[in-house]
C-alpha positions as a Markdown table, in Angstrom:
| # | Residue | x | y | z |
|---|---|---|---|---|
| 1 | Met | 71.6 | 75.9 | 87.4 |
| 2 | Pro | 71.1 | 73.7 | 90.5 |
| 3 | Phe | 67.7 | 72.3 | 91.3 |
| 4 | Glu | 66.1 | 70.5 | 94.2 |
| 5 | Ile | 64.6 | 67.0 | 94.2 |
| 6 | Asp | 61.5 | 67.0 | 96.4 |
| 7 | Val | 59.9 | 63.6 | 97.2 |
| 8 | Ser | 57.0 | 62.2 | 99.3 |
| 9 | Pro | 58.1 | 58.6 | 99.8 |
| 10 | Thr | 55.6 | 56.1 | 100.8 |
| 11 | Asp | 58.0 | 53.2 | 101.2 |
| 12 | Val | 60.6 | 54.6 | 103.6 |
| 13 | Ser | 60.3 | 53.5 | 107.2 |
| 14 | Asp | 63.8 | 54.0 | 108.8 |
| 15 | Val | 66.9 | 56.2 | 108.9 |
| 16 | Glu | 68.7 | 54.1 | 106.3 |
| 17 | Gly | 65.8 | 54.7 | 103.8 |
| 18 | Tyr | 66.2 | 58.4 | 104.2 |
| 19 | Arg | 70.0 | 58.1 | 103.8 |
| 20 | Arg | 69.5 | 56.2 | 100.6 |
| 21 | Leu | 67.3 | 59.1 | 99.3 |
| 22 | Ala | 70.0 | 61.6 | 100.2 |
| 23 | Asp | 72.6 | 59.4 | 98.5 |
| 24 | Ile | 70.7 | 59.5 | 95.2 |
| 25 | Gly | 70.4 | 63.3 | 95.3 |
| 26 | Val | 67.1 | 64.0 | 97.1 |
| 27 | Thr | 67.2 | 67.4 | 98.7 |
| 28 | Arg | 63.8 | 67.7 | 100.4 |
| 29 | Val | 61.5 | 65.1 | 101.8 |
| 30 | Arg | 57.9 | 65.5 | 102.8 |
| 31 | Val | 56.8 | 63.1 | 105.4 |
| 32 | Ala | 53.6 | 61.9 | 107.1 |
| 33 | Pro | 55.0 | 60.0 | 110.1 |
| 34 | Trp | 51.5 | 58.8 | 111.2 |
| 35 | Arg | 51.5 | 56.6 | 108.1 |
| 36 | Met | 54.9 | 55.2 | 109.0 |
| 37 | Tyr | 53.7 | 54.2 | 112.4 |
| 38 | Gly | 50.2 | 53.1 | 111.4 |
| 39 | Val | 48.3 | 55.6 | 113.6 |
| 40 | Asp | 44.8 | 57.0 | 113.0 |
| 41 | Pro | 45.3 | 60.2 | 110.9 |
| 42 | Ser | 42.0 | 61.6 | 112.3 |
| 43 | Asp | 43.4 | 61.6 | 115.8 |
| 44 | Pro | 45.4 | 64.8 | 116.4 |
| 45 | Gln | 47.2 | 63.5 | 119.5 |
| 46 | Ala | 48.2 | 60.3 | 117.6 |
| 47 | Arg | 49.6 | 62.4 | 114.8 |
| 48 | Leu | 51.5 | 64.6 | 117.2 |
| 49 | Asp | 52.9 | 61.5 | 119.0 |
| 50 | Ala | 54.0 | 60.1 | 115.6 |
| 51 | Ile | 55.7 | 63.4 | 114.7 |
| 52 | Arg | 57.6 | 63.2 | 118.0 |
| 53 | Arg | 58.5 | 59.6 | 117.5 |
| 54 | Phe | 59.7 | 60.4 | 114.0 |
| 55 | Ala | 61.9 | 63.2 | 115.4 |
| 56 | Asp | 63.5 | 60.7 | 117.8 |
| 57 | Asp | 63.8 | 57.8 | 115.4 |
| 58 | Val | 64.8 | 59.6 | 112.2 |
| 59 | Ile | 65.6 | 63.3 | 112.6 |
| 60 | Gly | 67.7 | 62.9 | 115.8 |
| 61 | Val | 69.8 | 60.1 | 114.4 |
| 62 | Gln | 73.2 | 61.1 | 113.1 |
């Protein structure tokens, strides 16, 4: 029976890091982009900006 590998990495900061996770079998990644970009997590606009940046930097890259 197949299963998923769900991770919350704290040391991945670029597309290659996420590709390495996929290569080792990770099937789901939970992210907190504001941590990646060092923004204030109590600032909702900064968090939203970090999510958008993550979408451009990581999700949108093929």
